[in-house]
N, C-alpha and C positions, 0 to 999 in steps of 0.2 A: 504494500499499500504506499502511496505517495501522497504529499500534500504540499501546497504551495499557498502563498497568500498574495491577493492583489496589492500592488503598489497604489500609491496615492493618485497617480495620473493615468494609469494603464486601463486599457479596456479589458473586462473581463474575458472576453473571447481570446484576446492576446494572451492572457495568463494561462488559459486553458491549453492552447496550442504549446506554449513554452513548457508546460507541466508535462504534457504528452510527449514532446521531444525529449526532455530530460529523462522520463521514465523508460523510453525506448532506445535512449542513447543515439539518437539520429537528429539531423538537421530538420528543423521544422517543415522545410519544403519536401521532405520525404515522406510525411505523413499524408494519410488521406484527407482530403479538403474537409474542415469543420463542418462546412455548409451541408455536407451529405448526411450529417447526423442531426444538426440543429441549426437555426438561422442565426448567425453571429450577430447580426444587427438587433435581432429581438431579444437575444441573451444580453447583449450590452444594455439595451433600454430597459429591460426588467431589473437589472442590478444597479441602475443609476438613479438620481434624484433629478428634479426639473432643472436645477442648476448645474447639472452635469457632473456633480461629485457622486461618489459611490455609497453605497449603504441605504438600504431600506429596512423597515423594522424586523421583517422575518420573512422567511421563504427559502425554498431549495428546489433546485432543478436537477434532474438526474436523466443522463442518456448514456449510450454506449457507442464508442468509437475508437478505432486503432487498438483494439484489444484491451480495452479497458471500460469499466463503468465510471463515468465522471459525475461527480455530486459537486454542484456549485452552490454556496449558501450566501444569503444576504450579507454576511460580514466580509464576503470577498474571498473566502476560503475555497480552494480547488481541490478535492479530494479524489484519488484515483484508486481503483481496486481492479486488479486483473480480472478479466472476465471469466477465467476458469475457477477463480475463488468465488465469485458470485454464483456461478452454476453449482459449485459443490455445497454451497449452503442451502441453495433453493430446494 
């Protein structure tokens, strides 16, 4: 399991791609495009406020891509769980 935290001025979609690249030990351009799993603009909009800062009171989004279940929380945390671990628990 891997986790990362959103920086102050980063888009959450960028944080997801960077976390996936780190977890897979590859360049971000080698990953399947994020838009094949989730709309990056919608993800960014969901986790930003009207003034463009991040942080909404609560919420979580989960999706699978590039061999991981990705969980993004309203705190800006990106948590990755390998798909085989998720399947083993189900």
